[in-house]
C-alpha positions as CSV (number, residue, x, y, z in Angstrom):
1,M,-31.3,-6.1,-9.8
2,V,-28.1,-5.2,-11.9
3,K,-26.4,-2.4,-10.2
4,R,-25.4,0.9,-11.8
5,R,-21.4,1.0,-12.6
6,V,-19.7,4.3,-11.3
7,H,-16.2,5.0,-12.3
8,V,-14.5,7.5,-10.3
9,A,-10.8,9.2,-10.5
10,A,-9.6,10.2,-7.2
11,A,-6.4,12.0,-6.4
12,A,-4.0,11.9,-3.6
13,I,-2.2,15.0,-3.7
14,I,1.1,15.0,-1.0
15,S,2.7,17.6,0.0
16,A,6.4,18.8,-1.3
17,D,7.6,17.2,1.7
18,G,5.6,14.1,1.7
19,S,4.1,14.7,5.2
20,E,0.8,15.5,4.5
21,V,-2.4,14.8,2.1
22,L,-5.2,17.0,1.2
23,L,-8.7,15.6,1.9
24,A,-12.0,17.6,1.2
25,R,-15.3,17.2,2.9
26,R,-18.4,15.8,1.0
27,P,-21.4,18.2,1.4
28,S,-24.0,17.2,3.7
29,N,-26.7,16.7,0.9
30,V,-25.1,13.8,-0.9
31,D,-24.1,10.3,-0.4
32,H,-21.8,9.6,2.5
33,G,-22.2,13.6,3.5
34,G,-19.8,15.0,5.9
35,L,-17.1,12.5,5.5
36,W,-14.0,13.1,4.3
37,E,-12.5,11.8,1.1
38,F,-9.8,11.8,-1.6
39,P,-10.8,14.6,-4.2
40,G,-11.9,14.0,-7.3
41,G,-15.1,13.0,-9.8
42,K,-16.9,10.9,-12.3
43,L,-15.6,10.3,-15.7
44,A,-17.4,11.9,-18.1
45,P,-18.2,9.6,-21.7
46,Y,-14.7,8.9,-23.4
47,E,-12.5,10.0,-20.4
48,T,-9.7,8.2,-19.2
49,G,-8.9,8.4,-15.5
50,L,-6.1,10.9,-15.6
51,E,-8.1,13.2,-18.1
52,A,-10.9,13.1,-15.6
53,L,-8.8,13.7,-12.7
54,K,-7.0,16.8,-14.5
55,R,-10.6,18.8,-15.1
56,E,-12.1,17.7,-11.7
57,L,-8.9,19.0,-9.8
58,H,-9.3,22.0,-11.8
59,E,-13.1,22.8,-11.4
60,E,-13.1,21.6,-7.5
61,L,-9.8,22.9,-6.3
62,G,-8.3,25.0,-8.8
63,V,-5.0,23.7,-9.3
64,E,-3.2,22.1,-12.3
65,I,-1.9,18.4,-12.3
66,R,1.4,18.4,-13.4
67,R,2.9,15.3,-12.5
68,A,1.1,12.0,-11.7
69,Q,0.8,8.2,-11.3
70,P,-1.4,5.3,-10.6
71,L,-2.1,4.6,-6.8
72,I,-4.2,2.0,-6.9
73,R,-7.4,1.0,-8.3
74,I,-10.5,0.1,-5.9
75,H,-13.6,-2.0,-6.6
76,H,-16.5,-1.7,-4.3
77,E,-20.1,-2.9,-3.6
78,Y,-22.8,-0.7,-2.3
79,S,-26.4,-1.8,-2.0
80,D,-27.5,-0.1,-5.1
81,K,-24.0,0.0,-7.3
82,H,-20.7,-0.9,-7.6
83,I,-17.8,1.7,-7.6
84,L,-14.3,1.4,-9.3
85,L,-12.2,4.2,-7.7
86,D,-9.2,5.1,-10.2
87,V,-6.7,6.7,-8.1
88,W,-3.6,8.7,-9.0
89,Q,-0.6,9.9,-6.4
90,V,-0.2,13.7,-7.6
91,H,3.1,14.9,-6.7
92,D,3.5,18.2,-8.6
93,F,0.8,20.6,-9.2
94,A,0.1,24.4,-9.9
95,G,-2.1,26.7,-7.9
96,E,-3.1,26.7,-4.5
97,P,-6.2,24.1,-3.6
98,F,-9.1,25.7,-2.1
99,G,-13.0,24.9,-2.0
100,R,-14.0,26.3,-5.4
101,E,-17.9,24.7,-4.8
102,G,-17.9,25.6,-1.1
103,Q,-16.6,22.3,0.2
104,A,-14.1,22.3,3.0
105,V,-10.6,21.2,2.3
106,R,-7.6,20.3,4.1
107,W,-4.1,19.4,4.5
108,V,-3.9,16.6,6.9
109,P,-0.8,14.9,8.5
110,M,-0.1,11.6,7.6
111,T,0.2,10.2,11.2
112,E,-3.5,11.7,11.5
113,L,-5.2,10.1,8.7
114,V,-6.4,7.4,10.8
115,H,-9.0,9.9,12.7
116,Y,-10.5,11.2,9.6
117,P,-14.0,9.3,8.7
118,F,-14.0,7.9,5.4
119,P,-16.6,6.2,2.8
120,A,-15.8,2.8,3.3
121,A,-14.6,2.3,-0.3
122,N,-11.4,5.0,0.5
123,L,-10.1,3.0,3.0
124,P,-7.7,1.2,1.2
125,I,-6.5,4.4,-0.3
126,L,-5.4,5.5,3.3
127,R,-2.9,2.4,3.0
128,A,-2.1,2.9,0.0
129,V,-1.0,6.6,1.0
130,M,0.6,6.0,4.2
131,L,3.0,2.6,2.6
132,P,6.1,3.4,0.8
133,T,6.6,2.1,-2.8
134,E,9.8,-0.1,-1.5
135,Y,9.6,-3.1,0.8
136,L,12.6,-4.9,2.3
137,I,12.5,-8.0,3.1
138,T,15.8,-9.2,5.2
139,G,18.1,-12.0,3.8
140,E,19.1,-14.7,6.0
141,E,21.9,-13.3,8.2
142,V,23.3,-15.4,11.2
143,D,26.1,-12.8,12.1
144,E,24.7,-9.8,14.3
145,E,27.0,-7.2,13.1
146,R,26.6,-8.1,9.2
147,F,22.8,-8.0,10.0
148,T,23.1,-4.8,11.1
149,E,25.7,-3.3,8.7
150,R,23.3,-4.6,6.0
151,L,20.0,-3.1,7.3
152,S,21.5,0.2,8.3
153,R,22.9,0.4,4.8
154,A,19.7,-0.2,3.6
155,L,17.8,2.2,5.7
156,D,20.4,4.9,5.6
157,E,21.4,4.8,1.9
158,D,18.8,3.2,-0.3
159,G,16.0,5.3,2.2
160,V,14.0,1.9,2.8
161,R,11.1,2.6,5.5
162,L,9.2,-0.7,5.2
163,V,10.9,-3.7,6.6
164,Q,9.9,-7.3,7.0
165,L,12.3,-9.7,9.4
166,R,12.5,-12.9,7.5
167,A,15.1,-15.1,9.5
168,K,13.6,-19.0,9.3
169,S,17.1,-20.4,10.1
170,L,17.2,-18.4,13.7
171,S,15.4,-20.1,17.0
172,E,12.3,-18.1,18.1
173,P,14.7,-16.8,21.5
174,D,17.0,-15.7,18.8
175,Y,14.7,-14.3,16.3
176,L,13.0,-11.9,19.0
177,K,16.6,-10.9,19.8
178,R,17.2,-10.1,16.3
179,A,13.7,-8.2,16.0
180,E,14.7,-5.9,18.9
181,Q,17.9,-5.2,17.2
182,A,16.0,-4.4,13.9
183,L,13.1,-2.5,15.8
184,A,15.6,-0.3,17.4
185,L,17.4,0.4,13.7
186,C,14.0,1.3,11.9
187,R,12.6,3.5,14.8
188,E,16.0,5.8,14.7
189,R,15.2,6.1,11.0
190,G,11.8,6.6,11.2
191,A,11.1,2.6,9.1
192,R,8.2,0.5,10.1
193,L,9.2,-3.1,11.3
194,V,6.6,-6.1,10.1
195,L,7.6,-9.8,11.5
196,N,7.4,-12.6,9.8
197,G,5.8,-15.2,12.0
198,E,2.7,-15.8,14.5
199,P,1.0,-12.4,15.5
200,S,1.9,-14.0,19.3
201,L,5.2,-12.2,18.3
202,L,4.0,-9.0,18.9
203,E,3.5,-9.6,22.8
204,A,7.0,-9.6,23.2
205,V,8.7,-7.4,20.6
206,A,6.2,-4.0,19.7
207,A,7.1,-4.0,16.4
208,D,4.8,-2.2,13.6
209,G,3.0,-5.6,12.4
210,I,3.0,-9.1,11.2
211,H,3.6,-10.5,8.0
212,L,2.1,-13.9,7.2
213,T,3.0,-16.8,5.2
214,S,0.4,-18.0,2.5
215,D,-0.2,-21.2,4.7
216,R,-0.8,-19.2,7.8
217,L,-2.9,-16.8,5.8
218,M,-5.1,-19.7,4.2
219,S,-5.7,-21.3,8.0
220,L,-7.5,-18.0,9.7
221,E,-11.1,-17.2,9.6
222,R,-10.5,-13.7,10.8
223,R,-8.1,-11.2,10.9
224,P,-5.8,-11.9,14.1
225,L,-4.8,-8.3,14.8
226,P,-6.5,-5.1,15.7
227,E,-7.0,-2.3,13.9
228,G,-4.1,0.2,13.4
229,T,-1.5,-2.7,13.7
230,W,-0.2,-3.6,10.3
231,L,-1.3,-7.0,8.8
232,S,0.6,-8.1,5.4
233,A,0.7,-11.5,3.6
234,S,2.4,-13.7,1.3
235,T,-0.1,-14.7,-2.0
236,H,0.6,-16.3,-4.8
237,D,-3.0,-16.7,-6.7
238,R,-6.5,-15.4,-6.9
239,R,-7.3,-17.3,-4.1
240,Q,-4.7,-16.3,-2.1
241,L,-5.6,-12.7,-2.6
242,D,-9.4,-13.5,-2.0
243,Q,-8.5,-14.4,1.4
244,A,-6.3,-11.5,2.1
245,R,-9.0,-9.3,1.1
246,R,-11.9,-11.3,3.8
247,I,-9.7,-11.3,6.8
248,G,-8.6,-7.7,6.0
249,C,-4.9,-7.5,5.3
250,D,-3.4,-4.0,4.7
251,F,-1.0,-5.2,1.9
252,V,0.6,-8.0,0.5
253,T,2.9,-9.2,-1.6
254,L,2.1,-10.8,-4.7
255,S,5.0,-13.4,-6.2
256,P,7.0,-14.7,-8.5
257,L,6.8,-12.3,-11.0
258,R,9.9,-13.3,-12.6
259,T,11.6,-16.7,-12.0
260,T,14.1,-16.6,-9.6
261,P,17.3,-18.5,-8.4
262,S,15.3,-19.5,-5.4
263,H,12.7,-20.8,-7.0
264,P,13.7,-21.5,-10.5
265,D,10.8,-24.4,-10.8
266,V,8.1,-22.1,-9.9
267,A,6.0,-20.6,-13.1
268,P,6.4,-16.8,-13.2
269,I,3.3,-14.8,-13.1
270,G,4.4,-12.5,-15.6
271,W,3.1,-8.7,-16.0
272,H,0.3,-9.2,-18.0
273,D,-1.5,-11.7,-15.1
274,F,0.2,-9.8,-12.3
275,Q,-2.1,-6.7,-13.8
276,Q,-5.0,-8.6,-13.6
277,L,-4.5,-10.3,-10.4
278,V,-3.9,-6.5,-8.8
279,E,-7.2,-5.0,-10.4
280,H,-9.2,-7.0,-8.2
281,A,-7.1,-7.4,-4.7
282,G,-8.9,-4.2,-3.5
283,M,-5.4,-3.5,-1.4
284,P,-2.0,-2.5,-2.1
285,V,0.1,-5.0,-3.4
286,F,4.0,-5.7,-3.6
287,A,5.4,-7.0,-6.6
288,L,7.3,-9.6,-5.5
289,G,10.3,-12.2,-7.3
290,G,13.0,-10.8,-9.5
291,M,12.5,-7.3,-8.7
292,T,14.8,-4.5,-8.6
293,R,14.1,-1.0,-8.1
294,F,14.5,-0.2,-11.8
295,D,11.2,-2.1,-11.9
296,A,9.6,0.1,-9.6
297,H,7.8,2.8,-12.1
298,H,6.6,-0.4,-14.4
299,A,5.1,-1.9,-11.5
300,R,3.3,1.6,-10.5
301,A,2.0,1.6,-13.8
302,V,0.0,-1.8,-13.5
303,G,-1.4,-0.9,-10.5
304,A,1.1,-2.3,-7.7
305,Q,1.8,-0.5,-4.8
306,G,5.8,-1.0,-5.8
307,I,8.3,-3.8,-5.5
308,A,9.4,-5.9,-2.5
309,S,12.8,-7.4,-2.6
310,I,15.4,-9.1,-0.9
311,R,18.4,-9.5,-3.0
312,D,18.2,-5.7,-4.4
313,F,18.5,-4.0,-1.2
314,W,20.2,-6.7,1.2
315,K,23.7,-6.0,0.0
């Protein structure tokens, strides 16, 4: 049976202070009735995703989009149809949203999103909405005082809110000590910390999640962490992205986008192939490899969650 293809534009409308997102409840007489969703609707013939979004939000919520940018594109298979969700993050709009078609709408704190029931295709959007656009991977630093200084600067001056503790040169006891130090700094600033290593590290340090190497990722048969604990992984090709989706990673890095001094002999992916890989990833993807903050808008434009970097944040 050939499934019908449905292209839907959806909006993650964020409050001015970034603490809440607008949800709409699906009517009881449609598919997935009673579940919550990000507002939007199907594209009309010859419409772009943004054009459809502007029309749908005016019709459904009575608002006019002033500024929006791509957030994530999700392909999802149901038993009878293939859905493409073209999701945009709306930063600025005119009007006070209300349910013009009688639907319930509600501003929901980011911290409470996990308690709302969504259609399965919406779940990756939740992760994208809750994640920042910049992902700091810590550099190798033996001296504790310098580590504290550099991480504090990234959190305070650069506003980093997602940190991966990468410290391959440390022994496990020293890594755990460093993790406690990093966790305290992150907690003070409201940032999340993921540990680069085995999932068992979370038994010793109550960080927010684990980042898997690509080798560790490919060795797994199932998700090694409970839902609600962040799981990320390093990926470099379509096969690894497929594995990350299969075991339920929440987000990944995809590298190297450019040639880097640390891996000069590794062929870069380049923006074109990166966009093709991200299109079918089905989860938030951070561009890694020669990235700086100046690349963030370009990365978002081709479907990435944002950029990940060591050198640009670890000054």
